[in-house]
C-alpha positions, 0 to 999 in steps of 0.5 A: 107705684111707678119707677122712673128710669134716668139715661144720661144724656150728656157726658159724666163731668155734666152730670156730676156737677149735678149731683149735690142738687139732685141729692138734695131734690132725692132727700126732699122727695123722701121726706115727702114719702114719695120716694121708696129706692133710689141709685145709679145704673150699673154699669152707669149710664142713668139712675132708678127712682121707685116712686109712690105716687097717686098718678102719672102726672104727680110723677112728672110734676115731681120730675119736672123738678129734679135738676137733672131735668132742668138741666137736660142731663138726663131723659127720663121713662117712668112705668107704672105697675101695681105692687100686690106683693111685697117684703115684710114692712112695705106692705103700705104700698100695695095696691 
């Protein structure tokens, strides 16, 4: 499991212009069962995505398709962790 941390690097007007394409990207990876959760940071300085992928190379390949990445409005950090406990219904994500 991976936590993708996005940090905006451009003014919010530039970020907001890319949001519709970014939402389509998110929807695609939710349909592929790669994304588990996502949302904005508070304060709004970026976002967070919980990603179910086989390895870090796969995560970076997914990130490379993000319009935020393509348009260079965000930087990314990727943290890998091995889930060992979960809420009921999420057992498939356990390591």
